[in-house]
LUMVEXGU-424638 format. One line per 2 residues: number of its first residue (from 1); for each residue x, y, z of C-alpha. Coordinates in steps of 0.1 Angstrom, whole numbers, plus 5000, padded with zeros to 4 digits. Layout:
NUM	X:Y:Z  ...
% end
This chain:
1	4999:4998:4999  5015:5037:4993
3	5024:5060:5015  4994:5084:5030
5	5001:5116:5006  5012:5147:5031
7	4985:5176:5029  4983:5208:5039
9	4952:5232:5037  4948:5267:5034
11	4919:5284:5043  4902:5275:5073
13	4866:5284:5069  4833:5268:5072
15	4833:5243:5045  4867:5231:5058
17	4852:5223:5092  4823:5206:5077
19	4832:5187:5051  4873:5184:5045
21	4885:5180:5077  4861:5152:5084
23	4868:5137:5050  4906:5136:5054
25	4903:5123:5090  4886:5090:5076
27	4910:5086:5046  4942:5064:5047
29	4952:5080:5019  4964:5112:5035
31	4980:5127:5065  4971:5162:5074
33	5000:5179:5084  4998:5217:5084
35	4971:5243:5077  4970:5281:5069
37	4945:5310:5072  4946:5341:5080
39	4921:5336:5110  4909:5297:5116
41	4935:5269:5127  4931:5232:5130
43	4939:5212:5161  4970:5194:5167
45	4989:5201:5137  5014:5233:5124
47	4996:5268:5121  5006:5293:5096
49	4994:5329:5086  5000:5320:5050
51	5007:5291:5022  5044:5307:5017
53	5047:5303:5055  5037:5267:5051
55	5051:5259:5022  5086:5272:5034
57	5086:5257:5070  5069:5224:5061
59	5089:5213:5026  5078:5175:5030
61	5042:5185:5019  5031:5169:4988
63	5000:5181:4983  4979:5216:4993
65	4937:5220:4995  4930:5254:4986
67	4894:5263:5002  4897:5303:5004
69	4875:5323:4988  4881:5323:4945
71	4891:5360:4943  4919:5348:4965
73	4928:5312:4950  4949:5318:4919
75	4980:5333:4941  4978:5304:4963
77	4977:5280:4934  5003:5294:4915
79	5026:5293:4949  5020:5256:4953
81	5021:5243:4918  5056:5265:4913
83	5066:5247:4945  5058:5210:4929
85	5030:5203:4949  4997:5186:4939
87	4963:5210:4939  4931:5209:4950
89	4910:5234:4942  4874:5239:4962
91	4849:5249:4936  4842:5269:4923
93	4883:5268:4909  4888:5300:4906
95	4874:5338:4897  4877:5335:4861
97	4884:5312:4831  4916:5322:4822
99	4932:5318:4855  4925:5281:4862
101	4933:5277:4820  4969:5291:4834
103	4973:5270:4866  4964:5242:4841
105	4996:5248:4820  5016:5255:4854
107	5005:5219:4867  5021:5205:4834
109	5048:5223:4833  5055:5213:4869
111	5047:5177:4865  5019:5177:4894
113	4981:5173:4896  4957:5198:4895
115	4922:5189:4908  4885:5209:4901
117	4867:5197:4928  4831:5200:4915
119	4815:5179:4944  4781:5177:4935
121	4792:5154:4906  4800:5131:4930
123	4765:5126:4947  4751:5093:4947
125	4724:5095:4923  4747:5115:4896
127	4758:5083:4879  4725:5066:4877
129	4705:5100:4862  4733:5100:4838
131	4731:5063:4827  4695:5064:4825
133	4698:5099:4802  4724:5081:4778
135	4695:5058:4770  4669:5084:4765
137	4656:5111:4742  4657:5142:4760
139	4631:5166:4750  4637:5191:4774
141	4653:5203:4810  4649:5225:4837
143	4676:5230:4864  4658:5245:4897
145	4684:5253:4924  4667:5277:4953
147	4679:5281:4989  4682:5305:5016
149	4715:5321:5017  4709:5333:5053
151	4711:5297:5058  4738:5285:5042
153	4761:5315:5039  4757:5335:5070
155	4776:5369:5073  4799:5360:5043
157	4806:5392:5026  4830:5378:5002
159	4802:5359:4982  4789:5396:4977
161	4819:5411:4960  4829:5412:4924
163	4842:5377:4919  4823:5361:4948
165	4802:5347:4924  4764:5356:4943
167	4741:5331:4935  4759:5313:4910
169	4778:5299:4942  4753:5273:4949
171	4740:5273:4912  4779:5260:4901
173	4769:5230:4918  4739:5227:4896
175	4760:5238:4867  4787:5205:4876
177	4758:5182:4877  4742:5196:4842
179	4773:5194:4829  4781:5162:4835
181	4746:5142:4826  4733:5167:4799
183	4741:5172:4763  4770:5201:4755
185	4748:5232:4759  4751:5270:4757
187	4730:5298:4774  4710:5321:4748
189	4699:5346:4774  4699:5354:4813
191	4684:5378:4835  4703:5385:4868
193	4686:5399:4900  4714:5423:4918
195	4702:5435:4952  4708:5476:4949
197	4733:5473:4979  4752:5444:4962
199	4778:5437:4935  4766:5401:4929
201	4730:5387:4922  4707:5371:4945
203	4688:5353:4918  4690:5345:4878
205	4667:5332:4853  4691:5314:4825
207	4680:5297:4792  4701:5273:4773
209	4700:5254:4739  4719:5225:4729
211	4734:5223:4694  4701:5202:4684
213	4680:5230:4697  4668:5211:4727
215	4658:5237:4757  4672:5238:4793
217	4659:5263:4818  4681:5275:4849
219	4663:5291:4877  4683:5301:4907
221	4670:5319:4941  4691:5328:4971
223	4660:5341:4989  4641:5309:4994
225	4629:5299:5029  4615:5267:5043
227	4625:5237:5021  4654:5238:5000
229	4651:5229:4963  4681:5215:4943
231	4666:5200:4914  4675:5191:4878
233	4641:5178:4857  4642:5161:4823
235	4614:5151:4798  4624:5123:4780
237	4607:5093:4758  4616:5072:4788
239	4595:5092:4814  4600:5125:4835
241	4631:5125:4853  4637:5139:4890
243	4672:5143:4905  4664:5161:4938
245	4683:5166:4971  4713:5184:4953
247	4717:5147:4934  4710:5128:4961
249	4676:5110:4948  4662:5098:4914
251	4634:5092:4904  4615:5081:4870
253	4577:5088:4868  4575:5093:4902
255	4593:5061:4914  4625:5063:4932
257	4653:5040:4917  4683:5057:4935
259	4689:5072:4967  4715:5067:4993
261	4735:5093:5016  4756:5120:5004
263	4794:5115:5003  4804:5143:4983
265	4841:5151:4999  4853:5114:5009
267	4848:5109:4971  4866:5141:4962
269	4896:5130:4981  4894:5093:4969
271	4896:5113:4931  4920:5135:4941
273	4944:5104:4954  4940:5084:4920
275	4949:5115:4900  4982:5124:4918
277	4992:5085:4919  4982:5088:4882
279	5004:5119:4877  4972:5132:4858
281	4948:5162:4863  4910:5166:4862
283	4903:5202:4855  4869:5205:4837
285	4857:5243:4833  4823:5239:4817
287	4805:5250:4847  4827:5281:4853
289	4821:5287:4818  4784:5289:4815
291	4786:5315:4850  4810:5336:4829
293	4788:5333:4796  4755:5342:4821
295	4776:5375:4836  4785:5386:4798
297	4746:5379:4784  4729:5384:4812
299	4705:5412:4814  4708:5431:4848
301	4678:5440:4872  4685:5458:4903
303	4658:5447:4932  4654:5457:4967
305	4684:5459:4990  4695:5424:5006
307	4706:5427:5046  4720:5397:5064
% end
């Protein structure tokens, strides 16, 4: 059995405590030996204020997991790749498409692996949905992704800043699934709702089409209270498909055919170990490209101010 990969985490925030640390603690493929963060710390390992200090003090690190907001990820990723460390990018992999393209080139030049970790693709029913759609003729599809920002991102100002994505922060999760299970598509129009006091949208309506004209719609809303909606629907010649719960449950014509507990982050780290040991990278930019296109084509609609 291979030795555990010595890994460090950069950016110790909510997602790290909720997902990354529990996943790493149970994975024998890794040994977490360091962390770097301006504010947070991880118990029982070495902690540093930034990635430069961490890499300088812990040269035996083989990989880093970058979990800071996307606006600040490029420089940290470049630093790690130039130091010949394998890099795991929390989603979204960067603030722009072009900077992630540059990171792909740097990873190849330095002989290390780069992983864009689209966690929702690893939801338990996603592959079953893909297999079903591969055997069906799809007439149309719809993405409905509606949640409560105050519940999931309380007081997180970075998501409202330029480059913070706004409602596309959860919306890109939907797109990571859609681009995996649906035919290739492109945006034809979009309307983005910007609160009058924010630089990123709180809701969006987007239309797509495939090359053969199949329509796809996407409705994103960050103000939904009560039950949360993370659904992808498809009308097909083999029945109505509903992939719900963020990809955890698949039903055809109302009959549940696949449902199991979520284990996205353990699966992400399993995949990262695979590509590190294979000497390859896994960086799909399609979800990020769709978000960029939505901002480029989208009509800006100003709505009432948002306050936490």
